[in-house]
N, CA and C atoms of all chains as a GROMACS GRO file, in nm:
protein
  591
    1MET      N    1  -0.487   1.429  -1.656
    1MET     CA    2  -0.451   1.349  -1.773
    1MET      C    3  -0.525   1.403  -1.896
    2LYS      N    4  -0.455   1.419  -2.006
    2LYS     CA    5  -0.519   1.469  -2.126
    2LYS      C    6  -0.630   1.373  -2.165
    3LYS      N    7  -0.740   1.429  -2.217
    3LYS     CA    8  -0.858   1.349  -2.250
    3LYS      C    9  -0.826   1.239  -2.349
    4ASN      N   10  -0.746   1.275  -2.455
    4ASN     CA   11  -0.718   1.176  -2.559
    4ASN      C   12  -0.632   1.060  -2.508
    5ARG      N   13  -0.543   1.089  -2.409
    5ARG     CA   14  -0.460   0.981  -2.354
    5ARG      C   15  -0.547   0.888  -2.268
    6LYS      N   16  -0.641   0.949  -2.192
    6LYS     CA   17  -0.732   0.872  -2.110
    6LYS      C   18  -0.815   0.779  -2.198
    7LEU      N   19  -0.864   0.835  -2.310
    7LEU     CA   20  -0.949   0.760  -2.404
    7LEU      C   21  -0.867   0.646  -2.466
    8LEU      N   22  -0.742   0.674  -2.501
    8LEU     CA   23  -0.653   0.574  -2.560
    8LEU      C   24  -0.631   0.458  -2.463
    9LEU      N   25  -0.608   0.493  -2.334
    9LEU     CA   26  -0.588   0.390  -2.231
    9LEU      C   27  -0.713   0.303  -2.216
   10ILE      N   28  -0.827   0.370  -2.214
   10ILE     CA   29  -0.954   0.294  -2.198
   10ILE      C   30  -0.971   0.197  -2.316
   11ILE      N   31  -0.943   0.249  -2.440
   11ILE     CA   32  -0.958   0.165  -2.560
   11ILE      C   33  -0.864   0.044  -2.556
   12VAL      N   34  -0.736   0.073  -2.517
   12VAL     CA   35  -0.635  -0.036  -2.510
   12VAL      C   36  -0.678  -0.142  -2.410
   13PHE      N   37  -0.720  -0.098  -2.290
   13PHE     CA   38  -0.756  -0.197  -2.187
   13PHE      C   39  -0.887  -0.269  -2.219
   14LEU      N   40  -0.981  -0.198  -2.284
   14LEU     CA   41  -1.104  -0.266  -2.328
   14LEU      C   42  -1.074  -0.373  -2.431
   15THR      N   43  -0.988  -0.336  -2.529
   15THR     CA   44  -0.948  -0.430  -2.633
   15THR      C   45  -0.882  -0.553  -2.572
   16MET      N   46  -0.786  -0.527  -2.478
   16MET     CA   47  -0.718  -0.638  -2.412
   16MET      C   48  -0.817  -0.728  -2.339
   17GLY      N   49  -0.911  -0.664  -2.271
   17GLY     CA   50  -1.014  -0.738  -2.198
   17GLY      C   51  -1.100  -0.825  -2.286
   18VAL      N   52  -1.142  -0.764  -2.400
   18VAL     CA   53  -1.230  -0.837  -2.495
   18VAL      C   54  -1.154  -0.955  -2.555
   19VAL      N   55  -1.028  -0.933  -2.595
   19VAL     CA   56  -0.947  -1.041  -2.655
   19VAL      C   57  -0.926  -1.150  -2.554
   20LEU      N   58  -0.890  -1.116  -2.431
   20LEU     CA   59  -0.868  -1.213  -2.326
   20LEU      C   60  -0.994  -1.293  -2.298
   21GLY      N   61  -1.106  -1.222  -2.287
   21GLY     CA   62  -1.235  -1.285  -2.263
   21GLY      C   63  -1.271  -1.383  -2.375
   22TYR      N   64  -1.247  -1.340  -2.499
   22TYR     CA   65  -1.276  -1.424  -2.617
   22TYR      C   66  -1.191  -1.553  -2.611
   23ILE      N   67  -1.063  -1.538  -2.577
   23ILE     CA   68  -0.971  -1.654  -2.569
   23ILE      C   69  -1.018  -1.750  -2.461
   24ILE      N   70  -1.053  -1.693  -2.343
   24ILE     CA   71  -1.094  -1.780  -2.230
   24ILE      C   72  -1.225  -1.854  -2.262
   25ILE      N   73  -1.320  -1.783  -2.326
   25ILE     CA   74  -1.449  -1.844  -2.361
   25ILE      C   75  -1.426  -1.960  -2.458
   26ASN      N   76  -1.340  -1.937  -2.558
   26ASN     CA   77  -1.321  -2.038  -2.661
   26ASN      C   78  -1.225  -2.151  -2.622
   27ASN      N   79  -1.124  -2.120  -2.542
   27ASN     CA   80  -1.024  -2.225  -2.510
   27ASN      C   81  -1.012  -2.258  -2.363
   28GLY      N   82  -1.089  -2.195  -2.280
   28GLY     CA   83  -1.076  -2.219  -2.138
   28GLY      C   84  -0.941  -2.171  -2.088
   29THR      N   85  -0.883  -2.238  -1.992
   29THR     CA   86  -0.754  -2.198  -1.941
   29THR      C   87  -0.639  -2.278  -2.005
   30LYS      N   88  -0.674  -2.362  -2.105
   30LYS     CA   89  -0.570  -2.441  -2.175
   30LYS      C   90  -0.465  -2.349  -2.238
   31MET      N   91  -0.510  -2.231  -2.284
   31MET     CA   92  -0.421  -2.138  -2.352
   31MET      C   93  -0.308  -2.090  -2.260
   32PHE      N   94  -0.337  -2.088  -2.129
   32PHE     CA   95  -0.240  -2.030  -2.034
   32PHE      C   96  -0.143  -2.134  -1.981
   33GLN      N   97  -0.078  -2.202  -2.073
   33GLN     CA   98   0.022  -2.302  -2.033
   33GLN      C   99   0.146  -2.288  -2.120
   34GLY      N  100   0.261  -2.325  -2.063
   34GLY     CA  101   0.386  -2.324  -2.138
   34GLY      C  102   0.423  -2.190  -2.194
   35LEU      N  103   0.455  -2.186  -2.324
   35LEU     CA  104   0.501  -2.063  -2.390
   35LEU      C  105   0.392  -1.955  -2.390
   36ASN      N  106   0.268  -2.000  -2.405
   36ASN     CA  107   0.154  -1.902  -2.406
   36ASN      C  108   0.147  -1.826  -2.275
   37LEU      N  109   0.174  -1.896  -2.167
   37LEU     CA  110   0.169  -1.833  -2.034
   37LEU      C  111   0.273  -1.721  -2.029
   38LEU      N  112   0.393  -1.750  -2.082
   38LEU     CA  113   0.501  -1.649  -2.083
   38LEU      C  114   0.458  -1.528  -2.167
   39ILE      N  115   0.397  -1.557  -2.284
   39ILE     CA  116   0.354  -1.448  -2.374
   39ILE      C  117   0.248  -1.361  -2.304
   40PHE      N  118   0.147  -1.425  -2.243
   40PHE     CA  119   0.044  -1.350  -2.172
   40PHE      C  120   0.103  -1.269  -2.055
   41ALA      N  121   0.198  -1.332  -1.987
   41ALA     CA  122   0.260  -1.263  -1.872
   41ALA      C  123   0.334  -1.137  -1.922
   42LEU      N  124   0.406  -1.149  -2.035
   42LEU     CA  125   0.476  -1.036  -2.091
   42LEU      C  126   0.380  -0.924  -2.133
   43ILE      N  127   0.267  -0.963  -2.196
   43ILE     CA  128   0.168  -0.865  -2.236
   43ILE      C  129   0.112  -0.791  -2.115
   44ILE      N  130   0.078  -0.868  -2.012
   44ILE     CA  131   0.021  -0.807  -1.891
   44ILE      C  132   0.123  -0.716  -1.822
   45ILE      N  133   0.249  -0.762  -1.815
   45ILE     CA  134   0.355  -0.675  -1.754
   45ILE      C  135   0.368  -0.546  -1.832
   46GLY      N  136   0.367  -0.558  -1.966
   46GLY     CA  137   0.373  -0.440  -2.054
   46GLY      C  138   0.258  -0.343  -2.027
   47GLY      N  139   0.138  -0.402  -2.012
   47GLY     CA  140   0.017  -0.322  -1.984
   47GLY      C  141   0.030  -0.248  -1.854
   48VAL      N  142   0.078  -0.318  -1.752
   48VAL     CA  143   0.091  -0.260  -1.616
   48VAL      C  144   0.194  -0.146  -1.620
   49ILE      N  145   0.308  -0.169  -1.692
   49ILE     CA  146   0.411  -0.064  -1.704
   49ILE      C  147   0.352   0.059  -1.775
   50ALA      N  148   0.274   0.037  -1.881
   50ALA     CA  149   0.213   0.147  -1.955
   50ALA      C  150   0.118   0.225  -1.864
   51PHE      N  151   0.044   0.152  -1.784
   51PHE     CA  152  -0.051   0.216  -1.689
   51PHE      C  153   0.020   0.300  -1.585
   52ILE      N  154   0.126   0.245  -1.528
   52ILE     CA  155   0.206   0.317  -1.425
   52ILE      C  156   0.265   0.443  -1.488
   53THR      N  157   0.324   0.428  -1.609
   53THR     CA  158   0.384   0.542  -1.677
   53THR      C  159   0.282   0.654  -1.701
   54ALA      N  160   0.161   0.612  -1.746
   54ALA     CA  161   0.055   0.708  -1.773
   54ALA      C  162   0.017   0.785  -1.647
   55PHE      N  163   0.008   0.712  -1.532
   55PHE     CA  164  -0.030   0.779  -1.408
   55PHE      C  165   0.081   0.870  -1.356
   56LYS      N  166   0.208   0.828  -1.379
   56LYS     CA  167   0.322   0.911  -1.338
   56LYS      C  168   0.317   1.043  -1.414
   57ARG      N  169   0.289   1.032  -1.545
   57ARG     CA  170   0.283   1.150  -1.630
   57ARG      C  171   0.164   1.239  -1.587
   58ASP      N  172   0.058   1.175  -1.551
   58ASP     CA  173  -0.064   1.248  -1.504
   58ASP      C  174  -0.030   1.329  -1.379
   59LYS      N  175   0.048   1.267  -1.287
   59LYS     CA  176   0.088   1.333  -1.165
   59LYS      C  177   0.173   1.454  -1.197
   60GLU      N  178   0.268   1.435  -1.292
   60GLU     CA  179   0.358   1.544  -1.334
   60GLU      C  180   0.277   1.660  -1.393
   61GLU      N  181   0.176   1.624  -1.471
   61GLU     CA  182   0.092   1.726  -1.535
   61GLU      C  183   0.018   1.805  -1.431
   62LYS      N  184  -0.031   1.736  -1.325
   62LYS     CA  185  -0.105   1.802  -1.218
   62LYS      C  186  -0.015   1.896  -1.141
   63GLU      N  187   0.114   1.860  -1.133
   63GLU     CA  188   0.214   1.946  -1.062
   63GLU      C  189   0.253   2.066  -1.147
   64GLY      N  190   0.199   2.072  -1.269
   64GLY     CA  191   0.225   2.182  -1.357
   64GLY      C  192   0.347   2.164  -1.445
   65LEU      N  193   0.396   2.038  -1.452
   65LEU     CA  194   0.514   2.010  -1.536
   65LEU      C  195   0.473   1.964  -1.674
   66THR      N  196   0.563   1.987  -1.768
   66THR     CA  197   0.533   1.939  -1.903
   66THR      C  198   0.568   1.789  -1.910
   67THR      N  199   0.502   1.715  -1.995
   67THR     CA  200   0.530   1.572  -2.006
   67THR      C  201   0.629   1.543  -2.114
   68ASP      N  202   0.648   1.637  -2.207
   68ASP     CA  203   0.741   1.622  -2.318
   68ASP      C  204   0.828   1.743  -2.329
   69ASP      N  205   0.957   1.723  -2.332
   69ASP     CA  206   1.048   1.834  -2.352
   69ASP      C  207   1.160   1.790  -2.449
   70GLU      N  208   1.263   1.877  -2.466
   70GLU     CA  209   1.366   1.842  -2.566
   70GLU      C  210   1.444   1.718  -2.531
   71LEU      N  211   1.466   1.692  -2.402
   71LEU     CA  212   1.543   1.573  -2.366
   71LEU      C  213   1.459   1.446  -2.388
   72SER      N  214   1.332   1.449  -2.348
   72SER     CA  215   1.248   1.331  -2.366
   72SER      C  216   1.228   1.301  -2.517
   73THR      N  217   1.221   1.410  -2.597
   73THR     CA  218   1.208   1.392  -2.741
   73THR      C  219   1.334   1.326  -2.798
   74LEU      N  220   1.451   1.374  -2.751
   74LEU     CA  221   1.579   1.320  -2.795
   74LEU      C  222   1.588   1.170  -2.760
   75ILE      N  223   1.547   1.139  -2.636
   75ILE     CA  224   1.550   0.997  -2.592
   75ILE      C  225   1.458   0.913  -2.678
   76LYS      N  226   1.339   0.969  -2.707
   76LYS     CA  227   1.245   0.897  -2.794
   76LYS      C  228   1.303   0.869  -2.932
   77TYR      N  229   1.362   0.973  -2.994
   77TYR     CA  230   1.422   0.960  -3.128
   77TYR      C  231   1.535   0.855  -3.128
   78LYS      N  232   1.624   0.867  -3.030
   78LYS     CA  233   1.738   0.774  -3.026
   78LYS      C  234   1.691   0.631  -3.000
   79SER      N  235   1.606   0.614  -2.900
   79SER     CA  236   1.562   0.477  -2.870
   79SER      C  237   1.479   0.421  -2.984
   80GLY      N  238   1.402   0.507  -3.050
   80GLY     CA  239   1.325   0.465  -3.167
   80GLY      C  240   1.413   0.411  -3.277
   81TYR      N  241   1.525   0.481  -3.299
   81TYR     CA  242   1.621   0.440  -3.404
   81TYR      C  243   1.683   0.306  -3.370
   82TYR      N  244   1.729   0.291  -3.242
   82TYR     CA  245   1.790   0.165  -3.200
   82TYR      C  246   1.690   0.048  -3.209
   83ALA      N  247   1.566   0.077  -3.164
   83ALA     CA  248   1.465  -0.030  -3.165
   83ALA      C  249   1.432  -0.071  -3.309
   84TYR      N  250   1.430   0.026  -3.400
   84TYR     CA  251   1.400   0.001  -3.542
   84TYR      C  252   1.509  -0.088  -3.602
   85MET      N  253   1.636  -0.053  -3.576
   85MET     CA  254   1.748  -0.128  -3.631
   85MET      C  255   1.748  -0.270  -3.574
   86ALA      N  256   1.728  -0.281  -3.444
   86ALA     CA  257   1.728  -0.414  -3.380
   86ALA      C  258   1.611  -0.498  -3.430
   87SER      N  259   1.495  -0.432  -3.451
   87SER     CA  260   1.376  -0.505  -3.499
   87SER      C  261   1.400  -0.558  -3.641
   88MET      N  262   1.471  -0.481  -3.724
   88MET     CA  263   1.497  -0.526  -3.860
   88MET      C  264   1.577  -0.656  -3.860
   89TYR      N  265   1.683  -0.660  -3.774
   89TYR     CA  266   1.764  -0.783  -3.764
   89TYR      C  267   1.682  -0.898  -3.708
   90MET      N  268   1.597  -0.863  -3.608
   90MET     CA  269   1.514  -0.965  -3.546
   90MET      C  270   1.419  -1.030  -3.648
   91TRP      N  271   1.355  -0.945  -3.731
   91TRP     CA  272   1.262  -0.999  -3.832
   91TRP      C  273   1.337  -1.082  -3.937
   92LEU      N  274   1.461  -1.037  -3.968
   92LEU     CA  275   1.543  -1.115  -4.064
   92LEU      C  276   1.569  -1.256  -4.009
   93PHE      N  277   1.606  -1.263  -3.878
   93PHE     CA  278   1.632  -1.392  -3.817
   93PHE      C  279   1.502  -1.474  -3.804
   94ILE      N  280   1.393  -1.406  -3.777
   94ILE     CA  281   1.266  -1.479  -3.764
   94ILE      C  282   1.231  -1.544  -3.898
   95PHE      N  283   1.249  -1.470  -4.009
   95PHE     CA  284   1.217  -1.527  -4.139
   95PHE      C  285   1.316  -1.636  -4.180
   96LEU      N  286   1.440  -1.622  -4.137
   96LEU     CA  287   1.540  -1.727  -4.165
   96LEU      C  288   1.505  -1.858  -4.088
   97LEU      N  289   1.448  -1.836  -3.968
   97LEU     CA  290   1.415  -1.954  -3.884
   97LEU      C  291   1.267  -1.984  -3.885
   98LYS      N  292   1.200  -1.948  -3.993
   98LYS     CA  293   1.052  -1.963  -3.994
   98LYS      C  294   1.007  -2.107  -3.980
   99ASP      N  295   1.088  -2.201  -4.019
   99ASP     CA  296   1.050  -2.343  -4.007
   99ASP      C  297   1.046  -2.392  -3.862
  100LYS      N  298   1.112  -2.320  -3.774
  100LYS     CA  299   1.116  -2.358  -3.632
  100LYS      C  300   0.986  -2.322  -3.559
  101PHE      N  301   0.904  -2.235  -3.619
  101PHE     CA  302   0.779  -2.191  -3.552
  101PHE      C  303   0.665  -2.286  -3.589
  102PRO      N  304   0.576  -2.314  -3.491
  102PRO     CA  305   0.465  -2.407  -3.518
  102PRO      C  306   0.367  -2.355  -3.622
  103ASP      N  307   0.338  -2.223  -3.621
  103ASP     CA  308   0.250  -2.164  -3.720
  103ASP      C  309   0.284  -2.018  -3.743
  104THR      N  310   0.222  -1.960  -3.848
  104THR     CA  311   0.252  -1.819  -3.884
  104THR      C  312   0.209  -1.720  -3.774
  105GLU      N  313   0.092  -1.753  -3.710
  105GLU     CA  314   0.040  -1.662  -3.606
  105GLU      C  315   0.141  -1.648  -3.489
  106THR      N  316   0.196  -1.763  -3.449
  106THR     CA  317   0.295  -1.762  -3.341
  106THR      C  318   0.418  -1.681  -3.381
  107MET      N  319   0.460  -1.701  -3.507
  107MET     CA  320   0.579  -1.631  -3.557
  107MET      C  321   0.556  -1.479  -3.556
  108LEU      N  322   0.441  -1.435  -3.614
  108LEU     CA  323   0.413  -1.290  -3.622
  108LEU      C  324   0.387  -1.230  -3.484
  109GLY      N  325   0.306  -1.302  -3.404
  109GLY     CA  326   0.274  -1.255  -3.271
  109GLY      C  327   0.399  -1.241  -3.186
  110GLY      N  328   0.483  -1.342  -3.192
  110GLY     CA  329   0.610  -1.342  -3.117
  110GLY      C  330   0.698  -1.227  -3.164
  111GLY      N  331   0.704  -1.204  -3.295
  111GLY     CA  332   0.784  -1.096  -3.352
  111GLY      C  333   0.737  -0.962  -3.303
  112ILE      N  334   0.607  -0.941  -3.300
  112ILE     CA  335   0.550  -0.813  -3.256
  112ILE      C  336   0.582  -0.791  -3.106
  113LEU      N  337   0.568  -0.897  -3.031
  113LEU     CA  338   0.594  -0.889  -2.885
  113LEU      C  339   0.742  -0.854  -2.859
  114VAL      N  340   0.833  -0.923  -2.935
  114VAL     CA  341   0.975  -0.894  -2.917
  114VAL      C  342   1.007  -0.753  -2.964
  115SER      N  343   0.940  -0.707  -3.069
  115SER     CA  344   0.960  -0.566  -3.115
  115SER      C  345   0.930  -0.467  -3.002
  116ALA      N  346   0.817  -0.495  -2.934
  116ALA     CA  347   0.775  -0.408  -2.822
  116ALA      C  348   0.881  -0.413  -2.711
  117LEU      N  349   0.930  -0.535  -2.687
  117LEU     CA  350   1.035  -0.550  -2.581
  117LEU      C  351   1.162  -0.476  -2.621
  118LEU      N  352   1.197  -0.484  -2.748
  118LEU     CA  353   1.317  -0.413  -2.797
  118LEU      C  354   1.303  -0.264  -2.780
  119ALA      N  355   1.182  -0.212  -2.803
  119ALA     CA  356   1.157  -0.067  -2.788
  119ALA      C  357   1.179  -0.029  -2.641
  120PHE      N  358   1.129  -0.109  -2.552
  120PHE     CA  359   1.143  -0.086  -2.407
  120PHE      C  360   1.290  -0.093  -2.366
  121ILE      N  361   1.359  -0.197  -2.413
  121ILE     CA  362   1.500  -0.215  -2.377
  121ILE      C  363   1.586  -0.102  -2.432
  122SER      N  364   1.559  -0.062  -2.558
  122SER     CA  365   1.642   0.044  -2.617
  122SER      C  366   1.624   0.178  -2.543
  123LYS      N  367   1.501   0.206  -2.496
  123LYS     CA  368   1.476   0.328  -2.418
  123LYS      C  369   1.557   0.322  -2.287
  124PHE      N  370   1.558   0.204  -2.229
  124PHE     CA  371   1.633   0.186  -2.103
  124PHE      C  372   1.781   0.207  -2.128
  125ILE      N  373   1.834   0.150  -2.239
  125ILE     CA  374   1.977   0.163  -2.273
  125ILE      C  375   2.014   0.311  -2.299
  126VAL      N  376   1.930   0.380  -2.375
  126VAL     CA  377   1.959   0.521  -2.407
  126VAL      C  378   1.964   0.603  -2.276
  127LYS      N  379   1.870   0.578  -2.185
  127LYS     CA  380   1.871   0.651  -2.057
  127LYS      C  381   1.995   0.618  -1.974
  128GLN      N  382   2.034   0.490  -1.976
  128GLN     CA  383   2.154   0.449  -1.902
  128GLN      C  384   2.278   0.515  -1.960
  129LYS      N  385   2.286   0.517  -2.093
  129LYS     CA  386   2.402   0.578  -2.160
  129LYS      C  387   2.414   0.727  -2.126
  130LEU      N  388   2.300   0.792  -2.112
  130LEU     CA  389   2.295   0.934  -2.077
  130LEU      C  390   2.348   0.955  -1.934
  131ASN      N  391   2.324   0.856  -1.851
  131ASN     CA  392   2.364   0.862  -1.711
  131ASN      C  393   2.514   0.838  -1.692
  132ASP      N  394   2.577   0.765  -1.786
  132ASP     CA  395   2.719   0.729  -1.771
  132ASP      C  396   2.813   0.849  -1.785
  133MET      N  397   3.109   2.100  -2.176
  133MET     CA  398   3.044   2.220  -2.123
  133MET      C  399   3.003   2.198  -1.979
  134THR      N  400   3.037   2.290  -1.891
  134THR     CA  401   2.992   2.279  -1.752
  134THR      C  402   2.888   2.391  -1.727
  135ASN      N  403   2.824   2.385  -1.615
  135ASN     CA  404   2.729   2.492  -1.586
  135ASN      C  405   2.717   2.518  -1.436
  136ARG      N  406   2.658   2.633  -1.402
  136ARG     CA  407   2.646   2.676  -1.264
  136ARG      C  408   2.500   2.671  -1.217
  137ILE      N  409   2.421   2.587  -1.282
  137ILE     CA  410   2.276   2.583  -1.252
  137ILE      C  411   2.250   2.555  -1.105
  138LYS      N  412   2.317   2.451  -1.051
  138LYS     CA  413   2.296   2.412  -0.911
  138LYS      C  414   2.324   2.527  -0.815
  139GLU      N  415   2.439   2.591  -0.841
  139GLU     CA  416   2.482   2.704  -0.755
  139GLU      C  417   2.381   2.818  -0.764
  140LEU      N  418   2.345   2.855  -0.886
  140LEU     CA  419   2.253   2.966  -0.903
  140LEU      C  420   2.112   2.937  -0.852
  141ARG      N  421   2.074   2.810  -0.866
  141ARG     CA  422   1.943   2.766  -0.819
  141ARG      C  423   1.938   2.779  -0.666
  142ALA      N  424   2.047   2.739  -0.602
  142ALA     CA  425   2.052   2.748  -0.455
  142ALA      C  426   2.047   2.896  -0.413
  143ARG      N  427   2.117   2.981  -0.489
  143ARG     CA  428   2.118   3.124  -0.457
  143ARG      C  429   1.979   3.184  -0.466
  144GLU      N  430   1.901   3.139  -0.566
  144GLU     CA  431   1.766   3.192  -0.588
  144GLU      C  432   1.662   3.119  -0.502
  145ASN      N  433   1.708   3.019  -0.425
  145ASN     CA  434   1.617   2.940  -0.341
  145ASN      C  435   1.512   2.865  -0.422
  146LEU      N  436   1.556   2.810  -0.531
  146LEU     CA  437   1.465   2.735  -0.621
  146LEU      C  438   1.495   2.586  -0.612
  147THR      N  439   1.388   2.505  -0.616
  147THR     CA  440   1.410   2.359  -0.620
  147THR      C  441   1.422   2.320  -0.768
  148GLN      N  442   1.463   2.198  -0.792
  148GLN     CA  443   1.470   2.149  -0.931
  148GLN      C  444   1.330   2.154  -0.996
  149LEU      N  445   1.232   2.122  -0.917
  149LEU     CA  446   1.096   2.120  -0.967
  149LEU      C  447   1.050   2.262  -1.005
  150ASP      N  448   1.084   2.359  -0.919
  150ASP     CA  449   1.049   2.500  -0.946
  150ASP      C  450   1.112   2.545  -1.079
  151LEU      N  451   1.241   2.515  -1.095
  151LEU     CA  452   1.312   2.556  -1.216
  151LEU      C  453   1.252   2.487  -1.338
  152ALA      N  454   1.223   2.357  -1.324
  152ALA     CA  455   1.161   2.282  -1.435
  152ALA      C  456   1.033   2.347  -1.478
  153LYS      N  457   0.950   2.388  -1.380
  153LYS     CA  458   0.822   2.450  -1.412
  153LYS      C  459   0.845   2.584  -1.482
  154LEU      N  460   0.943   2.662  -1.434
  154LEU     CA  461   0.969   2.794  -1.488
  154LEU      C  462   1.017   2.790  -1.635
  155VAL      N  463   1.096   2.685  -1.668
  155VAL     CA  464   1.148   2.679  -1.806
  155VAL      C  465   1.073   2.577  -1.890
  156ASP      N  466   0.965   2.522  -1.836
  156ASP     CA  467   0.879   2.427  -1.906
  156ASP      C  468   0.952   2.301  -1.957
  157VAL      N  469   1.025   2.238  -1.867
  157VAL     CA  470   1.085   2.108  -1.898
  157VAL      C  471   1.054   2.011  -1.786
  158ARG      N  472   1.092   1.887  -1.806
  158ARG     CA  473   1.070   1.786  -1.698
  158ARG      C  474   1.181   1.800  -1.591
  159ARG      N  475   1.152   1.756  -1.469
  159ARG     CA  476   1.249   1.767  -1.362
  159ARG      C  477   1.374   1.685  -1.397
  160GLU      N  478   1.352   1.574  -1.467
  160GLU     CA  479   1.462   1.486  -1.509
  160GLU      C  480   1.564   1.563  -1.593
  161THR      N  481   1.516   1.652  -1.675
  161THR     CA  482   1.605   1.732  -1.762
  161THR      C  483   1.696   1.823  -1.678
  162ILE      N  484   1.638   1.882  -1.574
  162ILE     CA  485   1.720   1.966  -1.486
  162ILE      C  486   1.826   1.882  -1.413
  163VAL      N  487   1.786   1.760  -1.373
  163VAL     CA  488   1.880   1.668  -1.308
  163VAL      C  489   1.998   1.640  -1.401
  164PHE      N  490   1.969   1.604  -1.525
  164PHE     CA  491   2.074   1.572  -1.622
  164PHE      C  492   2.160   1.695  -1.652
  165LEU      N  493   2.097   1.810  -1.659
  165LEU     CA  494   2.171   1.934  -1.684
  165LEU      C  495   2.272   1.961  -1.573
  166GLU      N  496   2.222   1.951  -1.451
  166GLU     CA  497   2.309   1.978  -1.335
  166GLU      C  498   2.425   1.882  -1.325
  167LYS      N  499   2.398   1.758  -1.367
  167LYS     CA  500   2.504   1.657  -1.362
  167LYS      C  501   2.603   1.675  -1.478
  168GLY      N  502   2.566   1.760  -1.573
  168GLY     CA  503   2.649   1.782  -1.690
  168GLY      C  504   2.641   1.670  -1.791
  169LYS      N  505   2.529   1.593  -1.784
  169LYS     CA  506   2.512   1.480  -1.873
  169LYS      C  507   2.441   1.519  -2.001
  170TYR      N  508   2.385   1.640  -2.001
  170TYR     CA  509   2.309   1.682  -2.120
  170TYR      C  510   2.338   1.827  -2.151
  171ASN      N  511   2.362   1.855  -2.279
  171ASN     CA  512   2.384   1.992  -2.321
  171ASN      C  513   2.252   2.047  -2.374
  172PRO      N  514   2.205   2.157  -2.317
  172PRO     CA  515   2.072   2.206  -2.359
  172PRO      C  516   2.074   2.273  -2.496
  173SER      N  517   1.955   2.292  -2.550
  173SER     CA  518   1.942   2.367  -2.674
  173SER      C  519   1.969   2.513  -2.641
  174LEU      N  520   1.991   2.592  -2.744
  174LEU     CA  521   2.018   2.737  -2.722
  174LEU      C  522   1.897   2.802  -2.652
  175LYS      N  523   1.776   2.759  -2.691
  175LYS     CA  524   1.654   2.818  -2.634
  175LYS      C  525   1.645   2.788  -2.483
  176LEU      N  526   1.672   2.660  -2.447
  176LEU     CA  527   1.665   2.626  -2.306
  176LEU      C  528   1.774   2.698  -2.226
  177ALA      N  529   1.894   2.704  -2.286
  177ALA     CA  530   2.004   2.775  -2.219
  177ALA      C  531   1.965   2.922  -2.195
  178TYR      N  532   1.904   2.981  -2.296
  178TYR     CA  533   1.859   3.119  -2.287
  178TYR      C  534   1.753   3.135  -2.177
  179ASP      N  535   1.654   3.044  -2.178
  179ASP     CA  536   1.545   3.050  -2.079
  179ASP      C  537   1.600   3.037  -1.936
  180ILE      N  538   1.693   2.945  -1.917
  180ILE     CA  539   1.750   2.923  -1.783
  180ILE      C  540   1.829   3.048  -1.740
  181SER      N  541   1.909   3.102  -1.832
  181SER     CA  542   1.986   3.222  -1.800
  181SER      C  543   1.896   3.339  -1.762
  182LYS      N  544   1.783   3.346  -1.832
  182LYS     CA  545   1.686   3.455  -1.806
  182LYS      C  546   1.627   3.446  -1.664
  183ILE      N  547   1.602   3.319  -1.622
  183ILE     CA  548   1.549   3.297  -1.486
  183ILE      C  549   1.649   3.349  -1.382
  184PHE      N  550   1.780   3.324  -1.410
  184PHE     CA  551   1.882   3.366  -1.313
  184PHE      C  552   1.931   3.511  -1.339
  185LYS      N  553   1.864   3.577  -1.429
  185LYS     CA  554   1.899   3.716  -1.465
  185LYS      C  555   2.051   3.727  -1.496
  186SER      N  556   2.100   3.629  -1.571
  186SER     CA  557   2.243   3.629  -1.607
  186SER      C  558   2.257   3.609  -1.757
  187LYS      N  559   2.379   3.628  -1.805
  187LYS     CA  560   2.408   3.601  -1.946
  187LYS      C  561   2.431   3.451  -1.962
  188ILE      N  562   2.408   3.400  -2.082
  188ILE     CA  563   2.428   3.254  -2.107
  188ILE      C  564   2.567   3.210  -2.064
  189GLU      N  565   2.667   3.290  -2.102
  189GLU     CA  566   2.807   3.249  -2.073
  189GLU      C  567   2.838   3.254  -1.924
  190GLU      N  568   2.752   3.320  -1.846
  190GLU     CA  569   2.774   3.320  -1.701
  190GLU      C  570   2.716   3.192  -1.637
  191VAL      N  571   2.618   3.134  -1.704
  191VAL     CA  572   2.555   3.014  -1.651
  191VAL      C  573   2.622   2.888  -1.709
  192PHE      N  574   2.646   2.894  -1.841
  192PHE     CA  575   2.707   2.778  -1.909
  192PHE      C  576   2.850   2.811  -1.949
  193ILE      N  577   2.942   2.731  -1.903
  193ILE     CA  578   3.083   2.756  -1.931
  193ILE      C  579   3.133   2.659  -2.039
  194PHE      N  580   3.169   2.718  -2.153
  194PHE     CA  581   3.217   2.637  -2.263
  194PHE      C  582   3.367   2.614  -2.250
  195ASP      N  583   3.408   2.490  -2.263
  195ASP     CA  584   3.552   2.464  -2.271
  195ASP      C  585   3.580   2.388  -2.399
  196ASN      N  586   3.697   2.413  -2.457
  196ASN     CA  587   3.728   2.353  -2.587
  196ASN      C  588   3.759   2.204  -2.583
  197GLU      N  589   3.789   2.149  -2.464
  197GLU     CA  590   3.828   2.010  -2.455
  197GLU      C  591   3.710   1.918  -2.474
   0.00000   0.00000   0.00000
């Protein structure tokens, strides 16, 4: 695994750990109920997927394969474009429905989380379209 | 565009992984190429043809349809 990717993973997981620890210390387990539980579950699932992907790439690197080539770059560009367009509409709807959210933090946090989900979904769609 | 990668790879006794390593792409790219789901760049087409010691037009068959 490239050193900078390893470092990035460590930083991401340390940050997640510190934030989670801070929340638990200040709010106990009250935070992990209802909608919050769903949000935390999505974040953790995203983290696990990122971790698995990183290790898969590490394995490929050890086998002497490149981790980025012209097809993966094309998939990244296409899915990035779709995710960007979908995110723009999502933010538009979020601002139109801003009164439905309990507070600004929930609105922004939810928006960021859905943006990440859209990026994941668009990558999946681009790969599926390529397979058809 | 169709191609003869699978056939030529079998002739040279190469696995998809071997070919991917030789032309510096991911194995997934070779899979998509063989299925005809992806048209390679001129550089990749050239690199693959070089591995099989053939001309580009012998490996990749262009049709107008």
